[in-house]
ModelCIF file with pLDDT and N, C-alpha, C, O atoms, coordinates in Angstrom:
data_MODEL
#
_entry.id   MODEL 
#
_entity.id                         1 
_entity.type                       polymer 
_entity.pdbx_number_of_molecules   1 
#
_entity_poly.entity_id                      1 
_entity_poly.type                           'polypeptide(L)' 
_entity_poly.nstd_linkage                   no 
_entity_poly.nstd_monomer                   no 
_entity_poly.pdbx_seq_one_letter_code       
;(UNK)(UNK)(UNK)(UNK)(UNK)(UNK)(UNK)(UNK)(UNK)(UNK)(UNK)(UNK)(UNK)(UNK)(UNK)(UNK)
(UNK)(UNK)(UNK)(UNK)(UNK)(UNK)(UNK)(UNK)(UNK)(UNK)(UNK)(UNK)(UNK)(UNK)(UNK)(UNK)
(UNK)(UNK)(UNK)(UNK)(UNK)(UNK)(UNK)(UNK)(UNK)(UNK)(UNK)(UNK)(UNK)(UNK)(UNK)(UNK)
(UNK)(UNK)
;
_entity_poly.pdbx_seq_one_letter_code_can   XXXXXXXXXXXXXXXXXXXXXXXXXXXXXXXXXXXXXXXXXXXXXXXXXX 
_entity_poly.pdbx_strand_id                 A 
#
loop_
_entity_poly_seq.entity_id 
_entity_poly_seq.num 
_entity_poly_seq.mon_id 
_entity_poly_seq.hetero 
1 1  UNK n 
1 2  UNK n 
1 3  UNK n 
1 4  UNK n 
1 5  UNK n 
1 6  UNK n 
1 7  UNK n 
1 8  UNK n 
1 9  UNK n 
1 10 UNK n 
1 11 UNK n 
1 12 UNK n 
1 13 UNK n 
1 14 UNK n 
1 15 UNK n 
1 16 UNK n 
1 17 UNK n 
1 18 UNK n 
1 19 UNK n 
1 20 UNK n 
1 21 UNK n 
1 22 UNK n 
1 23 UNK n 
1 24 UNK n 
1 25 UNK n 
1 26 UNK n 
1 27 UNK n 
1 28 UNK n 
1 29 UNK n 
1 30 UNK n 
1 31 UNK n 
1 32 UNK n 
1 33 UNK n 
1 34 UNK n 
1 35 UNK n 
1 36 UNK n 
1 37 UNK n 
1 38 UNK n 
1 39 UNK n 
1 40 UNK n 
1 41 UNK n 
1 42 UNK n 
1 43 UNK n 
1 44 UNK n 
1 45 UNK n 
1 46 UNK n 
1 47 UNK n 
1 48 UNK n 
1 49 UNK n 
1 50 UNK n 
#
_struct_asym.id          A 
_struct_asym.entity_id   1 
#
loop_
_ma_qa_metric.id 
_ma_qa_metric.mode 
_ma_qa_metric.name 
_ma_qa_metric.software_group_id 
_ma_qa_metric.type 
1 global pLDDT . pLDDT 
2 local  pLDDT . pLDDT 
#
_ma_qa_metric_global.metric_id      1 
_ma_qa_metric_global.metric_value   75.30 
_ma_qa_metric_global.model_id       1 
_ma_qa_metric_global.ordinal_id     1 
#
loop_
_ma_qa_metric_local.label_asym_id 
_ma_qa_metric_local.label_comp_id 
_ma_qa_metric_local.label_seq_id 
_ma_qa_metric_local.metric_id 
_ma_qa_metric_local.metric_value 
_ma_qa_metric_local.model_id 
_ma_qa_metric_local.ordinal_id 
A UNK 1  2 53.00 1 1  
A UNK 2  2 74.00 1 2  
A UNK 3  2 78.00 1 3  
A UNK 4  2 85.00 1 4  
A UNK 5  2 83.00 1 5  
A UNK 6  2 83.00 1 6  
A UNK 7  2 86.00 1 7  
A UNK 8  2 89.00 1 8  
A UNK 9  2 87.00 1 9  
A UNK 10 2 87.00 1 10 
A UNK 11 2 91.00 1 11 
A UNK 12 2 92.00 1 12 
A UNK 13 2 91.00 1 13 
A UNK 14 2 90.00 1 14 
A UNK 15 2 92.00 1 15 
A UNK 16 2 91.00 1 16 
A UNK 17 2 90.00 1 17 
A UNK 18 2 90.00 1 18 
A UNK 19 2 92.00 1 19 
A UNK 20 2 92.00 1 20 
A UNK 21 2 89.00 1 21 
A UNK 22 2 88.00 1 22 
A UNK 23 2 86.00 1 23 
A UNK 24 2 85.00 1 24 
A UNK 25 2 82.00 1 25 
A UNK 26 2 80.00 1 26 
A UNK 27 2 74.00 1 27 
A UNK 28 2 69.00 1 28 
A UNK 29 2 68.00 1 29 
A UNK 30 2 65.00 1 30 
A UNK 31 2 62.00 1 31 
A UNK 32 2 58.00 1 32 
A UNK 33 2 58.00 1 33 
A UNK 34 2 63.00 1 34 
A UNK 35 2 68.00 1 35 
A UNK 36 2 64.00 1 36 
A UNK 37 2 68.00 1 37 
A UNK 38 2 67.00 1 38 
A UNK 39 2 68.00 1 39 
A UNK 40 2 64.00 1 40 
A UNK 41 2 65.00 1 41 
A UNK 42 2 67.00 1 42 
A UNK 43 2 65.00 1 43 
A UNK 44 2 67.00 1 44 
A UNK 45 2 61.00 1 45 
A UNK 46 2 61.00 1 46 
A UNK 47 2 56.00 1 47 
A UNK 48 2 59.00 1 48 
A UNK 49 2 63.00 1 49 
A UNK 50 2 59.00 1 50 
#
loop_
_atom_site.group_PDB 
_atom_site.id 
_atom_site.type_symbol 
_atom_site.label_atom_id 
_atom_site.label_alt_id 
_atom_site.label_comp_id 
_atom_site.label_asym_id 
_atom_site.label_entity_id 
_atom_site.label_seq_id 
_atom_site.pdbx_PDB_ins_code 
_atom_site.Cartn_x 
_atom_site.Cartn_y 
_atom_site.Cartn_z 
_atom_site.occupancy 
_atom_site.B_iso_or_equiv 
_atom_site.pdbx_formal_charge 
_atom_site.auth_seq_id 
_atom_site.auth_comp_id 
_atom_site.auth_asym_id 
_atom_site.auth_atom_id 
_atom_site.pdbx_PDB_model_num 
ATOM 1   N N  . UNK A 1 1  ? -74.933 296.586 -190.763 1.00 53.00 ? 1  UNK A N  1 
ATOM 2   C CA . UNK A 1 1  ? -73.765 296.021 -191.396 1.00 53.00 ? 1  UNK A CA 1 
ATOM 3   C C  . UNK A 1 1  ? -74.185 295.504 -192.773 1.00 53.00 ? 1  UNK A C  1 
ATOM 4   O O  . UNK A 1 1  ? -75.237 294.885 -192.928 1.00 53.00 ? 1  UNK A O  1 
ATOM 5   N N  . UNK A 1 2  ? -73.376 295.761 -193.722 1.00 74.00 ? 2  UNK A N  1 
ATOM 6   C CA . UNK A 1 2  ? -73.673 295.331 -195.087 1.00 74.00 ? 2  UNK A CA 1 
ATOM 7   C C  . UNK A 1 2  ? -73.130 293.931 -195.347 1.00 74.00 ? 2  UNK A C  1 
ATOM 8   O O  . UNK A 1 2  ? -72.409 293.367 -194.524 1.00 74.00 ? 2  UNK A O  1 
ATOM 9   N N  . UNK A 1 3  ? -73.483 293.389 -196.487 1.00 78.00 ? 3  UNK A N  1 
ATOM 10  C CA . UNK A 1 3  ? -73.088 292.033 -196.855 1.00 78.00 ? 3  UNK A CA 1 
ATOM 11  C C  . UNK A 1 3  ? -71.574 291.843 -196.820 1.00 78.00 ? 3  UNK A C  1 
ATOM 12  O O  . UNK A 1 3  ? -71.095 290.837 -196.296 1.00 78.00 ? 3  UNK A O  1 
ATOM 13  N N  . UNK A 1 4  ? -70.822 292.780 -197.362 1.00 85.00 ? 4  UNK A N  1 
ATOM 14  C CA . UNK A 1 4  ? -69.367 292.636 -197.356 1.00 85.00 ? 4  UNK A CA 1 
ATOM 15  C C  . UNK A 1 4  ? -68.807 292.635 -195.936 1.00 85.00 ? 4  UNK A C  1 
ATOM 16  O O  . UNK A 1 4  ? -67.785 292.000 -195.675 1.00 85.00 ? 4  UNK A O  1 
ATOM 17  N N  . UNK A 1 5  ? -69.459 293.331 -195.028 1.00 83.00 ? 5  UNK A N  1 
ATOM 18  C CA . UNK A 1 5  ? -69.033 293.313 -193.630 1.00 83.00 ? 5  UNK A CA 1 
ATOM 19  C C  . UNK A 1 5  ? -69.155 291.924 -193.029 1.00 83.00 ? 5  UNK A C  1 
ATOM 20  O O  . UNK A 1 5  ? -68.272 291.480 -192.296 1.00 83.00 ? 5  UNK A O  1 
ATOM 21  N N  . UNK A 1 6  ? -70.248 291.238 -193.337 1.00 83.00 ? 6  UNK A N  1 
ATOM 22  C CA . UNK A 1 6  ? -70.431 289.861 -192.856 1.00 83.00 ? 6  UNK A CA 1 
ATOM 23  C C  . UNK A 1 6  ? -69.367 288.945 -193.435 1.00 83.00 ? 6  UNK A C  1 
ATOM 24  O O  . UNK A 1 6  ? -68.773 288.135 -192.723 1.00 83.00 ? 6  UNK A O  1 
ATOM 25  N N  . UNK A 1 7  ? -69.134 289.082 -194.727 1.00 86.00 ? 7  UNK A N  1 
ATOM 26  C CA . UNK A 1 7  ? -68.153 288.220 -195.389 1.00 86.00 ? 7  UNK A CA 1 
ATOM 27  C C  . UNK A 1 7  ? -66.760 288.451 -194.822 1.00 86.00 ? 7  UNK A C  1 
ATOM 28  O O  . UNK A 1 7  ? -66.034 287.493 -194.555 1.00 86.00 ? 7  UNK A O  1 
ATOM 29  N N  . UNK A 1 8  ? -66.381 289.701 -194.635 1.00 89.00 ? 8  UNK A N  1 
ATOM 30  C CA . UNK A 1 8  ? -65.052 290.010 -194.084 1.00 89.00 ? 8  UNK A CA 1 
ATOM 31  C C  . UNK A 1 8  ? -64.894 289.500 -192.658 1.00 89.00 ? 8  UNK A C  1 
ATOM 32  O O  . UNK A 1 8  ? -63.830 289.010 -192.279 1.00 89.00 ? 8  UNK A O  1 
ATOM 33  N N  . UNK A 1 9  ? -65.951 289.617 -191.879 1.00 87.00 ? 9  UNK A N  1 
ATOM 34  C CA . UNK A 1 9  ? -65.888 289.119 -190.497 1.00 87.00 ? 9  UNK A CA 1 
ATOM 35  C C  . UNK A 1 9  ? -65.702 287.610 -190.474 1.00 87.00 ? 9  UNK A C  1 
ATOM 36  O O  . UNK A 1 9  ? -64.869 287.101 -189.724 1.00 87.00 ? 9  UNK A O  1 
ATOM 37  N N  . UNK A 1 10 ? -66.460 286.895 -191.280 1.00 87.00 ? 10 UNK A N  1 
ATOM 38  C CA . UNK A 1 10 ? -66.342 285.436 -191.336 1.00 87.00 ? 10 UNK A CA 1 
ATOM 39  C C  . UNK A 1 10 ? -64.956 285.031 -191.812 1.00 87.00 ? 10 UNK A C  1 
ATOM 40  O O  . UNK A 1 10 ? -64.357 284.109 -191.258 1.00 87.00 ? 10 UNK A O  1 
ATOM 41  N N  . UNK A 1 11 ? -64.442 285.708 -192.828 1.00 91.00 ? 11 UNK A N  1 
ATOM 42  C CA . UNK A 1 11 ? -63.093 285.394 -193.318 1.00 91.00 ? 11 UNK A CA 1 
ATOM 43  C C  . UNK A 1 11 ? -62.038 285.646 -192.251 1.00 91.00 ? 11 UNK A C  1 
ATOM 44  O O  . UNK A 1 11 ? -61.030 284.941 -192.202 1.00 91.00 ? 11 UNK A O  1 
ATOM 45  N N  . UNK A 1 12 ? -62.253 286.636 -191.402 1.00 92.00 ? 12 UNK A N  1 
ATOM 46  C CA . UNK A 1 12 ? -61.282 286.961 -190.358 1.00 92.00 ? 12 UNK A CA 1 
ATOM 47  C C  . UNK A 1 12 ? -61.273 285.917 -189.244 1.00 92.00 ? 12 UNK A C  1 
ATOM 48  O O  . UNK A 1 12 ? -60.206 285.578 -188.732 1.00 92.00 ? 12 UNK A O  1 
ATOM 49  N N  . UNK A 1 13 ? -62.435 285.402 -188.860 1.00 91.00 ? 13 UNK A N  1 
ATOM 50  C CA . UNK A 1 13 ? -62.505 284.483 -187.719 1.00 91.00 ? 13 UNK A CA 1 
ATOM 51  C C  . UNK A 1 13 ? -62.454 283.012 -188.112 1.00 91.00 ? 13 UNK A C  1 
ATOM 52  O O  . UNK A 1 13 ? -62.143 282.164 -187.276 1.00 91.00 ? 13 UNK A O  1 
ATOM 53  N N  . UNK A 1 14 ? -62.752 282.697 -189.359 1.00 90.00 ? 14 UNK A N  1 
ATOM 54  C CA . UNK A 1 14 ? -62.812 281.298 -189.785 1.00 90.00 ? 14 UNK A CA 1 
ATOM 55  C C  . UNK A 1 14 ? -61.513 280.525 -189.548 1.00 90.00 ? 14 UNK A C  1 
ATOM 56  O O  . UNK A 1 14 ? -61.581 279.393 -189.068 1.00 90.00 ? 14 UNK A O  1 
ATOM 57  N N  . UNK A 1 15 ? -60.341 281.068 -189.855 1.00 92.00 ? 15 UNK A N  1 
ATOM 58  C CA . UNK A 1 15 ? -59.109 280.313 -189.588 1.00 92.00 ? 15 UNK A CA 1 
ATOM 59  C C  . UNK A 1 15 ? -58.937 279.947 -188.106 1.00 92.00 ? 15 UNK A C  1 
ATOM 60  O O  . UNK A 1 15 ? -58.452 278.862 -187.788 1.00 92.00 ? 15 UNK A O  1 
ATOM 61  N N  . UNK A 1 16 ? -59.333 280.850 -187.207 1.00 91.00 ? 16 UNK A N  1 
ATOM 62  C CA . UNK A 1 16 ? -59.234 280.574 -185.773 1.00 91.00 ? 16 UNK A CA 1 
ATOM 63  C C  . UNK A 1 16 ? -60.195 279.462 -185.366 1.00 91.00 ? 16 UNK A C  1 
ATOM 64  O O  . UNK A 1 16 ? -59.849 278.593 -184.566 1.00 91.00 ? 16 UNK A O  1 
ATOM 65  N N  . UNK A 1 17 ? -61.391 279.496 -185.918 1.00 90.00 ? 17 UNK A N  1 
ATOM 66  C CA . UNK A 1 17 ? -62.370 278.446 -185.618 1.00 90.00 ? 17 UNK A CA 1 
ATOM 67  C C  . UNK A 1 17 ? -61.915 277.094 -186.162 1.00 90.00 ? 17 UNK A C  1 
ATOM 68  O O  . UNK A 1 17 ? -62.085 276.067 -185.505 1.00 90.00 ? 17 UNK A O  1 
ATOM 69  N N  . UNK A 1 18 ? -61.344 277.096 -187.348 1.00 90.00 ? 18 UNK A N  1 
ATOM 70  C CA . UNK A 1 18 ? -60.870 275.844 -187.930 1.00 90.00 ? 18 UNK A CA 1 
ATOM 71  C C  . UNK A 1 18 ? -59.697 275.280 -187.121 1.00 90.00 ? 18 UNK A C  1 
ATOM 72  O O  . UNK A 1 18 ? -59.592 274.066 -186.942 1.00 90.00 ? 18 UNK A O  1 
ATOM 73  N N  . UNK A 1 19 ? -58.831 276.149 -186.643 1.00 92.00 ? 19 UNK A N  1 
ATOM 74  C CA . UNK A 1 19 ? -57.700 275.708 -185.824 1.00 92.00 ? 19 UNK A CA 1 
ATOM 75  C C  . UNK A 1 19 ? -58.187 275.081 -184.520 1.00 92.00 ? 19 UNK A C  1 
ATOM 76  O O  . UNK A 1 19 ? -57.668 274.050 -184.093 1.00 92.00 ? 19 UNK A O  1 
ATOM 77  N N  . UNK A 1 20 ? -59.179 275.699 -183.892 1.00 92.00 ? 20 UNK A N  1 
ATOM 78  C CA . UNK A 1 20 ? -59.728 275.188 -182.632 1.00 92.00 ? 20 UNK A CA 1 
ATOM 79  C C  . UNK A 1 20 ? -60.738 274.070 -182.854 1.00 92.00 ? 20 UNK A C  1 
ATOM 80  O O  . UNK A 1 20 ? -61.078 273.352 -181.913 1.00 92.00 ? 20 UNK A O  1 
ATOM 81  N N  . UNK A 1 21 ? -61.223 273.912 -184.086 1.00 89.00 ? 21 UNK A N  1 
ATOM 82  C CA . UNK A 1 21 ? -62.239 272.926 -184.460 1.00 89.00 ? 21 UNK A CA 1 
ATOM 83  C C  . UNK A 1 21 ? -63.576 273.175 -183.753 1.00 89.00 ? 21 UNK A C  1 
ATOM 84  O O  . UNK A 1 21 ? -64.348 272.244 -183.522 1.00 89.00 ? 21 UNK A O  1 
ATOM 85  N N  . UNK A 1 22 ? -63.833 274.415 -183.421 1.00 88.00 ? 22 UNK A N  1 
ATOM 86  C CA . UNK A 1 22 ? -65.122 274.795 -182.830 1.00 88.00 ? 22 UNK A CA 1 
ATOM 87  C C  . UNK A 1 22 ? -65.313 276.299 -182.959 1.00 88.00 ? 22 UNK A C  1 
ATOM 88  O O  . UNK A 1 22 ? -64.360 277.039 -183.204 1.00 88.00 ? 22 UNK A O  1 
ATOM 89  N N  . UNK A 1 23 ? -66.534 276.736 -182.795 1.00 86.00 ? 23 UNK A N  1 
ATOM 90  C CA . UNK A 1 23 ? -66.844 278.156 -182.847 1.00 86.00 ? 23 UNK A CA 1 
ATOM 91  C C  . UNK A 1 23 ? -68.243 278.384 -183.386 1.00 86.00 ? 23 UNK A C  1 
ATOM 92  O O  . UNK A 1 23 ? -68.827 277.510 -184.025 1.00 86.00 ? 23 UNK A O  1 
ATOM 93  N N  . UNK A 1 24 ? -68.769 279.562 -183.123 1.00 85.00 ? 24 UNK A N  1 
ATOM 94  C CA . UNK A 1 24 ? -70.110 279.915 -183.581 1.00 85.00 ? 24 UNK A CA 1 
ATOM 95  C C  . UNK A 1 24 ? -70.093 281.320 -184.162 1.00 85.00 ? 24 UNK A C  1 
ATOM 96  O O  . UNK A 1 24 ? -69.426 282.216 -183.644 1.00 85.00 ? 24 UNK A O  1 
ATOM 97  N N  . UNK A 1 25 ? -70.825 281.490 -185.227 1.00 82.00 ? 25 UNK A N  1 
ATOM 98  C CA . UNK A 1 25 ? -71.023 282.812 -185.808 1.00 82.00 ? 25 UNK A CA 1 
ATOM 99  C C  . UNK A 1 25 ? -72.504 283.119 -185.676 1.00 82.00 ? 25 UNK A C  1 
ATOM 100 O O  . UNK A 1 25 ? -73.343 282.405 -186.225 1.00 82.00 ? 25 UNK A O  1 
ATOM 101 N N  . UNK A 1 26 ? -72.824 284.174 -184.954 1.00 80.00 ? 26 UNK A N  1 
ATOM 102 C CA . UNK A 1 26 ? -74.215 284.559 -184.717 1.00 80.00 ? 26 UNK A CA 1 
ATOM 103 C C  . UNK A 1 26 ? -74.478 285.845 -185.475 1.00 80.00 ? 26 UNK A C  1 
ATOM 104 O O  . UNK A 1 26 ? -73.770 286.836 -185.299 1.00 80.00 ? 26 UNK A O  1 
ATOM 105 N N  . UNK A 1 27 ? -75.482 285.826 -186.305 1.00 74.00 ? 27 UNK A N  1 
ATOM 106 C CA . UNK A 1 27 ? -75.835 286.967 -187.127 1.00 74.00 ? 27 UNK A CA 1 
ATOM 107 C C  . UNK A 1 27 ? -77.159 287.539 -186.626 1.00 74.00 ? 27 UNK A C  1 
ATOM 108 O O  . UNK A 1 27 ? -78.199 286.888 -186.715 1.00 74.00 ? 27 UNK A O  1 
ATOM 109 N N  . UNK A 1 28 ? -77.110 288.761 -186.100 1.00 69.00 ? 28 UNK A N  1 
ATOM 110 C CA . UNK A 1 28 ? -78.329 289.416 -185.619 1.00 69.00 ? 28 UNK A CA 1 
ATOM 111 C C  . UNK A 1 28 ? -78.656 290.536 -186.590 1.00 69.00 ? 28 UNK A C  1 
ATOM 112 O O  . UNK A 1 28 ? -77.848 291.437 -186.811 1.00 69.00 ? 28 UNK A O  1 
ATOM 113 N N  . UNK A 1 29 ? -79.855 290.470 -187.170 1.00 68.00 ? 29 UNK A N  1 
ATOM 114 C CA . UNK A 1 29 ? -80.242 291.421 -188.199 1.00 68.00 ? 29 UNK A CA 1 
ATOM 115 C C  . UNK A 1 29 ? -81.477 292.184 -187.741 1.00 68.00 ? 29 UNK A C  1 
ATOM 116 O O  . UNK A 1 29 ? -82.333 291.634 -187.049 1.00 68.00 ? 29 UNK A O  1 
ATOM 117 N N  . UNK A 1 30 ? -81.562 293.430 -188.122 1.00 65.00 ? 30 UNK A N  1 
ATOM 118 C CA . UNK A 1 30 ? -82.755 294.225 -187.878 1.00 65.00 ? 30 UNK A CA 1 
ATOM 119 C C  . UNK A 1 30 ? -82.666 295.071 -186.625 1.00 65.00 ? 30 UNK A C  1 
ATOM 120 O O  . UNK A 1 30 ? -81.679 295.031 -185.891 1.00 65.00 ? 30 UNK A O  1 
ATOM 121 N N  . UNK A 1 31 ? -83.701 295.822 -186.402 1.00 62.00 ? 31 UNK A N  1 
ATOM 122 C CA . UNK A 1 31 ? -83.751 296.730 -185.266 1.00 62.00 ? 31 UNK A CA 1 
ATOM 123 C C  . UNK A 1 31 ? -83.744 296.035 -183.924 1.00 62.00 ? 31 UNK A C  1 
ATOM 124 O O  . UNK A 1 31 ? -83.229 296.584 -182.949 1.00 62.00 ? 31 UNK A O  1 
ATOM 125 N N  . UNK A 1 32 ? -84.305 294.834 -183.849 1.00 58.00 ? 32 UNK A N  1 
ATOM 126 C CA . UNK A 1 32 ? -84.335 294.103 -182.582 1.00 58.00 ? 32 UNK A CA 1 
ATOM 127 C C  . UNK A 1 32 ? -82.926 293.715 -182.143 1.00 58.00 ? 32 UNK A C  1 
ATOM 128 O O  . UNK A 1 32 ? -82.669 293.584 -180.946 1.00 58.00 ? 32 UNK A O  1 
ATOM 129 N N  . UNK A 1 33 ? -82.020 293.533 -183.086 1.00 58.00 ? 33 UNK A N  1 
ATOM 130 C CA . UNK A 1 33 ? -80.644 293.228 -182.739 1.00 58.00 ? 33 UNK A CA 1 
ATOM 131 C C  . UNK A 1 33 ? -79.922 294.431 -182.167 1.00 58.00 ? 33 UNK A C  1 
ATOM 132 O O  . UNK A 1 33 ? -78.993 294.282 -181.373 1.00 58.00 ? 33 UNK A O  1 
ATOM 133 N N  . UNK A 1 34 ? -80.336 295.608 -182.560 1.00 63.00 ? 34 UNK A N  1 
ATOM 134 C CA . UNK A 1 34 ? -79.704 296.831 -182.073 1.00 63.00 ? 34 UNK A CA 1 
ATOM 135 C C  . UNK A 1 34 ? -80.345 297.334 -180.783 1.00 63.00 ? 34 UNK A C  1 
ATOM 136 O O  . UNK A 1 34 ? -79.651 297.805 -179.882 1.00 63.00 ? 34 UNK A O  1 
ATOM 137 N N  . UNK A 1 35 ? -81.671 297.232 -180.697 1.00 68.00 ? 35 UNK A N  1 
ATOM 138 C CA . UNK A 1 35 ? -82.408 297.718 -179.535 1.00 68.00 ? 35 UNK A CA 1 
ATOM 139 C C  . UNK A 1 35 ? -83.430 296.663 -179.125 1.00 68.00 ? 35 UNK A C  1 
ATOM 140 O O  . UNK A 1 35 ? -84.603 296.779 -179.477 1.00 68.00 ? 35 UNK A O  1 
ATOM 141 N N  . UNK A 1 36 ? -83.002 295.627 -178.381 1.00 64.00 ? 36 UNK A N  1 
ATOM 142 C CA . UNK A 1 36 ? -83.944 294.572 -177.992 1.00 64.00 ? 36 UNK A CA 1 
ATOM 143 C C  . UNK A 1 36 ? -84.952 295.061 -176.956 1.00 64.00 ? 36 UNK A C  1 
ATOM 144 O O  . UNK A 1 36 ? -84.692 296.006 -176.212 1.00 64.00 ? 36 UNK A O  1 
ATOM 145 N N  . UNK A 1 37 ? -86.084 294.411 -176.926 1.00 68.00 ? 37 UNK A N  1 
ATOM 146 C CA . UNK A 1 37 ? -87.102 294.706 -175.920 1.00 68.00 ? 37 UNK A CA 1 
ATOM 147 C C  . UNK A 1 37 ? -86.665 294.153 -174.575 1.00 68.00 ? 37 UNK A C  1 
ATOM 148 O O  . UNK A 1 37 ? -85.911 293.181 -174.521 1.00 68.00 ? 37 UNK A O  1 
ATOM 149 N N  . UNK A 1 38 ? -87.122 294.753 -173.504 1.00 67.00 ? 38 UNK A N  1 
ATOM 150 C CA . UNK A 1 38 ? -86.775 294.299 -172.167 1.00 67.00 ? 38 UNK A CA 1 
ATOM 151 C C  . UNK A 1 38 ? -87.208 292.851 -171.943 1.00 67.00 ? 38 UNK A C  1 
ATOM 152 O O  . UNK A 1 38 ? -86.531 292.103 -171.237 1.00 67.00 ? 38 UNK A O  1 
ATOM 153 N N  . UNK A 1 39 ? -88.320 292.458 -172.532 1.00 68.00 ? 39 UNK A N  1 
ATOM 154 C CA . UNK A 1 39 ? -88.823 291.103 -172.331 1.00 68.00 ? 39 UNK A CA 1 
ATOM 155 C C  . UNK A 1 39 ? -88.060 290.066 -173.164 1.00 68.00 ? 39 UNK A C  1 
ATOM 156 O O  . UNK A 1 39 ? -88.382 288.879 -173.106 1.00 68.00 ? 39 UNK A O  1 
ATOM 157 N N  . UNK A 1 40 ? -87.059 290.494 -173.935 1.00 64.00 ? 40 UNK A N  1 
ATOM 158 C CA . UNK A 1 40 ? -86.272 289.569 -174.739 1.00 64.00 ? 40 UNK A CA 1 
ATOM 159 C C  . UNK A 1 40 ? -85.222 288.826 -173.929 1.00 64.00 ? 40 UNK A C  1 
ATOM 160 O O  . UNK A 1 40 ? -84.676 287.822 -174.386 1.00 64.00 ? 40 UNK A O  1 
ATOM 161 N N  . UNK A 1 41 ? -84.937 289.317 -172.727 1.00 65.00 ? 41 UNK A N  1 
ATOM 162 C CA . UNK A 1 41 ? -83.877 288.733 -171.910 1.00 65.00 ? 41 UNK A CA 1 
ATOM 163 C C  . UNK A 1 41 ? -84.452 287.829 -170.832 1.00 65.00 ? 41 UNK A C  1 
ATOM 164 O O  . UNK A 1 41 ? -85.453 288.179 -170.206 1.00 65.00 ? 41 UNK A O  1 
ATOM 165 N N  . UNK A 1 42 ? -83.837 286.667 -170.602 1.00 67.00 ? 42 UNK A N  1 
ATOM 166 C CA . UNK A 1 42 ? -84.309 285.792 -169.527 1.00 67.00 ? 42 UNK A CA 1 
ATOM 167 C C  . UNK A 1 42 ? -83.925 286.375 -168.163 1.00 67.00 ? 42 UNK A C  1 
ATOM 168 O O  . UNK A 1 42 ? -82.764 286.708 -167.926 1.00 67.00 ? 42 UNK A O  1 
ATOM 169 N N  . UNK A 1 43 ? -84.893 286.493 -167.290 1.00 65.00 ? 43 UNK A N  1 
ATOM 170 C CA . UNK A 1 43 ? -84.651 287.015 -165.935 1.00 65.00 ? 43 UNK A CA 1 
ATOM 171 C C  . UNK A 1 43 ? -85.471 286.183 -164.961 1.00 65.00 ? 43 UNK A C  1 
ATOM 172 O O  . UNK A 1 43 ? -86.402 285.481 -165.356 1.00 65.00 ? 43 UNK A O  1 
ATOM 173 N N  . UNK A 1 44 ? -85.117 286.271 -163.689 1.00 67.00 ? 44 UNK A N  1 
ATOM 174 C CA . UNK A 1 44 ? -85.840 285.519 -162.674 1.00 67.00 ? 44 UNK A CA 1 
ATOM 175 C C  . UNK A 1 44 ? -87.070 286.263 -162.158 1.00 67.00 ? 44 UNK A C  1 
ATOM 176 O O  . UNK A 1 44 ? -87.973 285.651 -161.587 1.00 67.00 ? 44 UNK A O  1 
ATOM 177 N N  . UNK A 1 45 ? -87.105 287.557 -162.354 1.00 61.00 ? 45 UNK A N  1 
ATOM 178 C CA . UNK A 1 45 ? -88.252 288.330 -161.887 1.00 61.00 ? 45 UNK A CA 1 
ATOM 179 C C  . UNK A 1 45 ? -89.227 288.544 -163.029 1.00 61.00 ? 45 UNK A C  1 
ATOM 180 O O  . UNK A 1 45 ? -88.837 288.468 -164.194 1.00 61.00 ? 45 UNK A O  1 
ATOM 181 N N  . UNK A 1 46 ? -90.480 288.809 -162.720 1.00 61.00 ? 46 UNK A N  1 
ATOM 182 C CA . UNK A 1 46 ? -91.470 289.038 -163.791 1.00 61.00 ? 46 UNK A CA 1 
ATOM 183 C C  . UNK A 1 46 ? -91.098 290.248 -164.632 1.00 61.00 ? 46 UNK A C  1 
ATOM 184 O O  . UNK A 1 46 ? -90.589 291.238 -164.106 1.00 61.00 ? 46 UNK A O  1 
ATOM 185 N N  . UNK A 1 47 ? -91.342 290.178 -165.908 1.00 56.00 ? 47 UNK A N  1 
ATOM 186 C CA . UNK A 1 47 ? -91.076 291.295 -166.815 1.00 56.00 ? 47 UNK A CA 1 
ATOM 187 C C  . UNK A 1 47 ? -92.365 291.773 -167.439 1.00 56.00 ? 47 UNK A C  1 
ATOM 188 O O  . UNK A 1 47 ? -93.357 291.044 -167.455 1.00 56.00 ? 47 UNK A O  1 
ATOM 189 N N  . UNK A 1 48 ? -92.363 292.977 -167.949 1.00 59.00 ? 48 UNK A N  1 
ATOM 190 C CA . UNK A 1 48 ? -93.586 293.476 -168.606 1.00 59.00 ? 48 UNK A CA 1 
ATOM 191 C C  . UNK A 1 48 ? -93.919 292.634 -169.831 1.00 59.00 ? 48 UNK A C  1 
ATOM 192 O O  . UNK A 1 48 ? -93.032 292.094 -170.493 1.00 59.00 ? 48 UNK A O  1 
ATOM 193 N N  . UNK A 1 49 ? -95.201 292.535 -170.117 1.00 63.00 ? 49 UNK A N  1 
ATOM 194 C CA . UNK A 1 49 ? -95.635 291.767 -171.283 1.00 63.00 ? 49 UNK A CA 1 
ATOM 195 C C  . UNK A 1 49 ? -95.330 292.543 -172.550 1.00 63.00 ? 49 UNK A C  1 
ATOM 196 O O  . UNK A 1 49 ? -95.469 293.766 -172.588 1.00 63.00 ? 49 UNK A O  1 
ATOM 197 N N  . UNK A 1 50 ? -94.918 291.837 -173.579 1.00 59.00 ? 50 UNK A N  1 
ATOM 198 C CA . UNK A 1 50 ? -94.596 292.478 -174.862 1.00 59.00 ? 50 UNK A CA 1 
ATOM 199 C C  . UNK A 1 50 ? -95.797 292.502 -175.761 1.00 59.00 ? 50 UNK A C  1 
ATOM 200 O O  . UNK A 1 50 ? -95.718 293.002 -176.883 1.00 59.00 ? 50 UNK A O  1 
#
């Protein structure tokens, strides 16, 4: 996603967040955001070492 995509998304959701007086914007950048490693997720069973 390019810079203008981030700006447009924030502009689209900001009025809703302001109306509710709460909300979070999470920005995930890079390849790890698209294809996370299996060990990136919290689980109850042992996972492979990264």
